[in-house]
C-alpha positions in Angstrom: -15.7 2.2 -9.2 -16.3 5.9 -9.3 -14.5 9.2 -8.3 -12.0 9.0 -5.5 -11.8 12.3 -3.6 -9.4 14.0 -1.2 -10.7 13.1 2.3 -10.4 16.8 3.3 -13.2 17.6 0.9 -15.7 15.0 2.1 -18.9 16.2 3.7 -20.2 14.7 6.9 -22.6 12.4 5.1 -19.8 11.0 2.9 -17.6 10.4 5.9 -20.4 8.7 7.7 -21.2 6.4 4.7 -17.5 5.4 4.4 -17.1 4.6 8.1 -20.4 2.7 8.2 -19.4 0.6 5.2 -16.1 -0.3 7.0 -17.9 -1.3 10.1 -20.4 -3.4 8.1 -17.5 -5.1 6.3 -16.0 -5.9 9.7 -19.1 -7.9 10.5 -19.5 -9.8 7.2 -18.4 -13.4 7.2 -14.9 -14.2 6.0 -14.4 -15.8 2.6 -11.0 -17.2 3.5 -12.3 -18.7 6.8 -16.1 -19.1 6.4 -16.4 -21.3 9.5 -14.4 -19.0 11.8 -16.8 -16.9 13.8 -14.1 -14.4 14.8 -13.0 -13.7 11.2 -14.6 -11.1 8.9 -14.5 -10.2 5.3 -12.5 -7.1 6.3 -10.0 -9.4 8.1 -9.5 -11.2 4.8 -7.9 -8.1 3.3 -5.6 -7.7 6.4 -4.6 -11.4 6.0 -3.7 -11.0 2.3 -1.4 -8.1 3.1 0.1 -9.9 6.1 0.8 -13.0 3.9 2.3 -10.8 1.1 4.9 -9.4 3.5 5.4 -12.5 5.6 7.0 -14.4 2.7 10.0 -12.2 3.1 10.5 -13.6 6.6 10.7 -17.2 5.5 13.9 -19.2 5.4 15.2 -18.7 2.8 13.4 -15.4 2.3 11.3 -14.9 -0.9 10.3 -11.8 -2.8 7.2 -10.1 -1.4 4.1 -10.4 -3.5 3.7 -6.7 -3.6 6.4 -4.8 -1.6 10.1 -4.0 -2.1 9.8 -4.9 -5.7 8.3 -3.7 -9.0 4.7 -4.7 -8.5 4.2 -2.4 -5.5 2.0 -0.2 -7.6 -0.2 -2.7 -9.5 -0.5 -5.1 -6.6 -1.8 -2.5 -4.2 -4.1 -1.1 -7.0 -5.8 -4.5 -7.1 -6.0 -4.7 -3.3 -7.7 -1.3 -3.2 -10.0 -2.1 -6.1 -11.3 -5.3 -4.6 -11.7 -3.7 -1.2 -13.6 -0.8 -2.7 -15.9 -3.3 -4.5 -16.7 -4.9 -1.1 -17.6 -1.5 0.3 -19.7 -0.7 -2.7 -21.6 -4.0 -2.2 -22.7 -2.5 1.1 -23.2 1.1 -0.1 -22.9 1.8 -3.9 -22.2 5.5 -3.2 -18.9 4.8 -1.3 -15.5 5.3 -2.9 -12.1 5.2 -1.3 -10.9 8.7 -0.2 -7.3 9.6 -0.3 -5.2 11.3 2.3 -2.8 14.0 0.9 -0.2 13.9 3.7 1.8 16.7 2.1 -1.1 19.0 3.2 -2.9 17.4 6.1 0.2 16.9 8.2 -1.1 17.4 11.7 -2.4 14.9 14.3 -5.3 17.4 14.6 -6.2 17.3 10.8 -9.8 16.5 10.0 -9.2 12.8 9.2 -8.3 12.2 12.8 -11.5 13.6 14.3 -13.9 11.4 16.1 -16.5 11.7 13.3 -14.1 10.0 10.9 -11.1 7.8 11.8 -10.5 8.8 15.4 -7.2 10.2 16.6 -3.8 9.2 18.0 -3.6 6.7 20.8 -3.1 7.0 24.5 -0.7 5.3 26.9 2.4 3.3 26.1 0.5 1.0 23.7 -1.1 3.9 21.8 -4.7 2.8 22.3 -7.1 4.8 20.2 -9.8 6.0 22.5 -12.2 8.1 20.3 -14.3 7.5 17.2 -16.0 4.4 16.0 -12.8 2.4 15.6 -11.7 2.8 19.3 -11.4 -0.5 21.2 -14.0 0.7 23.7 -16.6 0.9 20.9 -16.6 -2.9 20.5 -16.9 -2.5 16.7 -13.3 -2.9 15.7 -11.6 -6.0 17.3 -8.1 -6.7 15.9 -8.1 -10.3 14.9 -5.3 -10.7 12.3 -1.9 -10.0 13.8 1.8 -10.3 13.2 2.2 -11.4 16.8 -0.8 -13.1 18.6 0.3 -11.4 21.9 -0.3 -7.9 20.7 -3.5 -6.1 21.9 -7.0 -6.6 20.4 -7.6 -2.9 20.0 -6.5 -0.3 17.4 -3.2 1.4 18.1 -1.7 4.7 16.8 1.1 7.0 17.9 1.0 9.9 15.4 4.4 11.5 14.9 5.8 9.9 18.0 8.6 7.9 16.4 12.0 9.5 16.7 12.8 8.7 13.0 9.3 9.8 11.7 8.5 13.1 13.5 7.0 14.6 10.3 5.2 13.4 7.2 6.6 13.7 3.6 6.8 17.2 2.4 5.5 18.6 -0.9 9.1 19.1 -2.0 9.9 15.4 -1.3 6.8 14.3 -3.2 7.7 16.6 -6.1 11.2 15.1 -6.3 9.7 11.6 -6.4 7.4 12.6 -9.3 10.4 13.6 -11.4 12.1 10.2 -11.1 12.3 8.0 -14.2 12.0 5.2 -15.2 9.3 3.4 -13.2 11.9 1.0 -11.7 15.4 -0.4 -12.4 17.0 -3.8 -12.5 17.3 -6.0 -10.5 13.6 -5.2 -9.8 13.8 -6.6 -6.2 15.1 -4.4 -3.3 16.4 -7.4 -1.4 18.7 -8.2 -4.3 20.1 -4.7 -4.7 23.6 -3.6 -3.7 22.8 -1.4 -0.7 26.0 0.7 -1.4 25.3 1.2 -5.1 23.1 4.4 -5.6 22.5 3.5 -9.3 20.5 0.4 -8.2 18.2 2.6 -6.1 16.8 4.8 -8.8 13.4 5.1 -10.4 9.9 6.2 -9.4 8.7 3.0 -7.6 11.6 3.1 -5.1 10.9 6.8 -4.5 7.2 6.1 -4.0 7.7 3.2 -1.7 10.6 4.1 0.5 10.8 7.9 1.1 7.0 8.4 0.9 5.0 5.2 1.7 7.3 3.9 4.4 7.7 7.2 6.2 3.9 7.5 6.5 3.6 4.1 8.0 6.2 5.0 10.6 4.6 8.4 11.3 1.2 6.8 12.1 2.8 4.1 14.2 0.8 1.4 16.1 -0.9 -1.1 13.8 0.5 0.7 10.7 4.0 -0.5 11.7 2.9 -4.1 11.3 2.6 -6.4 8.3 -1.1 -6.5 9.2 -1.2 -2.7 8.7 -4.7 -2.7 7.0 -6.1 -3.2 10.5 -5.9 0.6 10.7 -8.5 2.1 8.3 -6.1 4.9 7.5 -4.2 2.3 5.5 -6.8 2.6 2.7 -6.6 6.4 2.5 -2.8 6.3 2.5 -2.5 3.7 -0.2 -5.3 5.4 -2.2 -3.0 8.5 -2.3 -0.1 6.4 -3.4 -2.2 4.9 -6.2 -3.2 8.5 -7.2 0.5 9.5 -7.3 1.3 6.6 -9.6 -1.3 8.0 -12.0 0.0 11.5 -11.6 3.5 10.3 -12.4 2.3 8.4 -15.5 0.5 11.5 -16.9 3.6 13.6 -16.2 5.8 11.2 -18.3 3.7 10.1 -21.2 6.6 9.0 -23.4 7.9 6.3 -21.2 6.5 2.9 -19.9 4.0 3.4 -17.1 5.3 0.2 -15.5 8.5 -1.9 -15.6 9.8 -4.6 -16.0 8.4 -6.3 -19.1 10.5 -9.3 -18.1 13.4 -10.4 -15.9 11.8 -9.5 -12.6 10.7 -11.8 -9.8 7.6 -14.0 -10.4 4.5 -12.0 -10.2 6.2 -8.7 -11.0 6.6 -8.8 -14.8 4.1 -7.0 -16.9 2.4 -10.2 -18.1 2.8 -12.2 -14.8 -0.2 -13.1 -12.8 0.2 -11.2 -9.5 0.2 -13.3 -6.3 -2.5 -12.7 -3.7 -2.5 -16.2 -2.0 -0.2 -19.2 -1.5 -0.6 -22.2 -3.8 -3.5 -24.3 -2.6 -5.0 -21.6 -0.4 -8.4 -20.1 -1.3 -8.4 -17.0 -3.5 -9.5 -13.8 -1.7 -11.6 -12.8 -4.7 -12.6 -14.0 -8.1 -10.3 -13.4 -11.1 -6.6 -12.9 -11.6 -4.7 -9.8 -12.5 -1.4 -9.0 -14.3 0.2 -5.6 -14.0 -0.8 -5.1 -17.6 -4.5 -5.4 -16.7 -4.3 -2.5 -14.2 -1.6 -0.3 -15.5 -4.2 2.4 -16.4 -6.6 3.1 -13.6 -9.1 4.6 -16.0 -9.8 1.3 -17.7 -10.9 0.0 -14.3 -13.6 2.7 -13.9 -11.5 4.5 -11.4 -10.9 8.2 -11.4 -9.3 10.8 -9.1 -10.3 14.4 -8.6 -6.8 15.3 -9.8 -6.9 13.5 -13.1 -6.6 15.6 -16.2 -9.7 15.9 -18.4 -8.0 14.0 -21.2 -4.8 12.3 -20.0 -2.5 10.6 -22.5 -2.5 6.8 -23.0 -0.2 4.8 -20.8 2.8 3.3 -22.6 3.1 -0.5 -22.0 6.6 -2.1 -21.9 7.4 -4.9 -24.2 8.9 -8.1 -22.7 12.5 -8.7 -23.7 14.3 -12.1 -23.8 15.4 -13.1 -20.4 19.1 -13.8 -19.8 18.9 -17.3 -18.4 22.4 -17.1 -16.8 21.5 -13.8 -15.1 18.2 -15.2 -13.9 19.9 -18.2 -12.4 22.5 -16.0 -10.8 19.9 -13.9 -9.1 18.1 -17.0 -7.8 21.3 -18.1 -6.1 22.2 -14.6 -4.8 21.8 -14.2 -1.1 18.8 -11.9 -0.2 19.5 -8.9 2.0 17.6 -8.1 5.2 16.1 -4.7 5.2 14.2 -3.0 8.1 10.4 -3.1 8.1 9.2 0.0 6.2 12.8 1.0 5.6 13.7 4.7 5.3 16.3 6.2 3.0 18.6 6.8 5.9 18.8 3.1 6.5 20.0 2.2 2.9 23.5 3.5 2.0 22.5 4.0 -1.6 19.7 6.4 -0.7 21.3 8.4 2.1 21.6 12.1 1.4 19.2 11.9 -1.5 16.1 13.2 0.2 15.2 16.4 2.0 
């Protein structure tokens, strides 16, 4: 895999190599739809993410494969890893950069320049007009969509949303990094009592809701969709979240680096195979992964420029016997409906907790 760097520290050659690899992947044939001329290998990753969130919209709704539940960290780590492998099959020197949004908080920051990701969009639809991902370039058609009627061009509206005028602060991030344990029962946000603050504790909820969700809303456009990887900034955003999970693990070496060991939704327990495609559908890549397999990024050949020289080993939780009655009760419990990329202000148990 290699060293993942802060995007602000990339030189022009590194930025160009990353952008060119993205554009090349957008032209490679799809593995999921090999006979579809309008689908690309890049689009496969967008589709995986869309499907993972879309299961929450079914009737009755089901737990997401990698959102609003415990496996948010490891599920996205696998998605990033497999995506990075695809880029490296094009250019072995490329690694995923991360966007530290506690520092680069302006729509004029370097990552939004035309020589990298391009900037905010214009007009009521937020059409991106500069850089190699602009619709006018012809290099970046939007094919995989939540709604087939939405535009075929990349959209952004940086900082325009009334509820997301600014990005997460360093103080908010520091607060998240103090939270323990990794997650708390019932391990699934759609089963939590929205009034009960005790059920909204733990690092994973802090990582996903006050940090991850706010950034999606601040970027706007395609990042507000379940098909959010259509915007290349998705990868830089999630790379930073993956880095923060590692930072949190190193800061709390005496506690499990992931939970639960057992008792969570299918695909979210430490020894469960995580879900990346529906039964009977083609797999997006070779191999299967459990949270256990990816709990320590270093074992995957991944490193960050913020890793300590010799970080401690990651503590692995031990599965405990599952209370069959409680498991059956949770299966029958009605699932809540939460807003897409919910913010703390929209969940009673989290209101007033964050700066």
